[in-house]
C-alpha positions, -999 to 999 in steps of 0.1 A, spaced: 106 -111 181 99 -73 185 104 -52 154 104 -14 148 76 -7 122 67 25 104 33 26 89 25 55 65 -9 70 62 -21 55 95 -49 81 94 -71 56 74 -92 30 92 -70 3 78 -39 21 90 -54 24 125 -64 -13 126 -30 -24 113 -13 -2 139 -32 -18 167 -29 -54 155 9 -51 151 14 -32 185 -7 -58 202 17 -85 189 45 -69 207 60 -47 179 70 -10 183 48 8 159 53 43 146 21 56 130 27 82 104 0 108 103 -1 143 87 -10 174 108 -9 156 142 -10 189 162 -42 203 146 -66 184 123 -56 149 133 -47 156 170 -77 136 183 -66 105 162 -31 109 173 -42 109 209 -64 78 204 -35 59 188 -12 69 216 -36 52 241 -24 18 226 9 4 243 39 3 220 25 29 196 42 62 188 28 88 165 50 108 140 39 136 118 45 123 83 31 136 50 42 112 21 39 141 -4 65 163 15 102 154 16 110 175 46 81 159 66 94 124 57 130 133 66 119 147 100 99 116 108 126 91 98 152 111 117 129 112 148 125 74 147 161 67 142 170 90 171 147 70 193 154 34 182 184 37 159 168 15 133 137 8 113 130 -29 105 99 -26 85 81 0 64 45 -5 55 35 17 26 -2 23 33 -9 55 13 -37 49 -12 -63 72 -26 -91 53 -43 -105 71 -75 -135 61 -96 -153 78 -125 -151 83 -163 -114 84 -168 -115 114 -193 -132 135 -166 -102 135 -143 -81 167 -147 -43 162 -150 -40 181 -117 -62 155 -99 -43 126 -116 -10 141 -104 -26 144 -68 -35 107 -69 -1 96 -82 17 119 -58 1 99 -29 -1 64 -43 33 63 -61 57 92 -55 52 91 -18 63 55 -17 96 65 -36 102 94 -12 99 73 18 121 45 4 148 70 -3 146 82 33 149 48 50 169 26 25 204 41 35 198 28 70 185 -5 59 214 -10 35 239 -2 62 224 -29 84 220 -53 54 185 -59 67 149 -46 63 115 -52 49 93 -31 27 57 -39 24 35 -22 -3 -4 -21 0 -15 -24 -36 -48 -39 -49 -61 -68 -69 -70 -40 -94 -34 -39 -103 -38 -74 -118 -75 -73 -128 -83 -38 -137 -120 -27 -139 -136 0 -161 -142 35 -145 -111 30 -122 -85 39 -148 -66 64 -126 -65 42 -95 -56 11 -117 -28 30 -133 -14 42 -99 -14 7 -86 2 -7 -118 29 20 -112 32 10 -75 38 -26 -83 62 -18 -112 82 3 -87 80 -25 -60 92 -50 -85 123 -30 -94 131 -23 -58 127 -60 -51 153 -70 -77 177 -44 -66 175 -48 -29 169 -86 -24 207 -94 -26 213 -66 -1 193 -83 26 161 -62 22 129 -80 15 99 -67 -3 63 -78 -4 33 -64 -23 -1 -71 -5 -29 -73 -30 -63 -68 -11 -97 -71 -27 -126 -48 -21 -125 -28 12 -153 -6 26 -128 22 33 -121 25 -5 -156 38 -9 -161 58 22 -127 70 36 -102 76 8 -125 80 -21 -122 105 -50 -147 109 -78 -140 127 -110 -147 164 -100 -156 179 -134 -183 157 -150 -190 179 -180 -173 153 -202 -189 124 -186 -223 137 -196 -215 129 -232 -209 92 -224 -246 82 -225 -253 46 -216 -217 42 -205 -223 67 -178 -253 47 -167 -231 16 -165 -208 36 -142 -235 44 -118 -248 9 -118 -214 -5 -110 -209 20 -82 -242 9 -67 -234 -28 -70 -199 -24 -55 -213 -4 -25 -238 -31 -19 -211 -57 -20 -188 -40 4 -217 -31 27 -227 -67 28 -194 -81 39 -197 -102 71 -159 -102 77 -139 -70 80 -114 -72 52 -90 -47 69 -86 -70 99 -77 -99 77 -51 -78 58 -36 -67 91 -35 -103 103 -19 -114 70 8 -87 74 15 -99 110 19 -135 98 42 -123 70 64 -104 93 69 -136 114 81 -156 85 118 -163 81 131 -137 55 138 -164 29 102 -176 31 84 -143 26 66 -142 -7 69 -111 -30 32 -110 -36 4 -119 -11 -32 -119 -21 -59 -112 5 -91 -114 -14 -122 -136 -8 -136 -133 -44 -106 -135 -68 -80 -151 -46 -72 -180 -70 -74 -159 -102 -50 -133 -89 -26 -160 -76 -27 -177 -110 -18 -145 -127 11 -138 -103 24 -173 -107 24 -170 -146 41 -136 -147 66 -148 -121 76 -176 -143 80 -154 -173 100 -129 -153 124 -156 -142 128 -169 -177 135 -134 -191 160 -126 -164 178 -159 -171 178 -151 -208 195 -118 -201 221 -135 -179 208 -120 -147 189 -149 -131 206 -143 -97 185 -111 -94 152 -131 -94 132 -137 -63 101 -159 -63 71 -137 -66 46 -154 -43 
């Protein structure tokens, strides 16, 4: 069944692959990309060469840009079935080294942009009593690592936001799913931010050495991957979309190394959430989380 899908931040390698996979499956895909008439014009042209792909100018940090993009899509198709929140800036370094301004920049992309876009599309989904929101998170939202404090925090915030949206929208016919991928090469090469001002990191001694060792090991790990994680994630999303709405999980882990561990954490927290909501007398809001 063909669906109309909006993918945010399709500028990333993962966004591009996801756009192509879903379009090749027969869906009408709108790839959201900033500055499509100048800096990203070559990418926009490349994506447009794929059948069933349209490109819309969309900057998740700008309300007017979001409103224009959503209005354009609705003028063309009258509805948006699915939004895939693909914005994600990966940050790594000594946490103290990140300036408040840089932290705001990362949260603006990873968290606030999601909320802005939801506010733009949800009135139309609620009117139809139908829709699906897919959030690209990370296993680091469940198993945080050192030197990734800002990224960890942004994905914790994203999942907290997605949880609340899930509770509030499920009874209105709108599904939510959080995708939790493991390591992806593009995190280290395409969307990577390292702490810019390392004057404080210099005082961390052996801890700073540990950071550089971890960076080296993680790069070796992603460079040695024999299977492209982004393709697996795109295929997992395609399978998710094709499930009946009442069978779609709230969390979906796509990770070769920590799959079982993350799923155990998700199952455990899911049970506690259910029990707590029942205790509060609001068990009807609960939806199985995976």
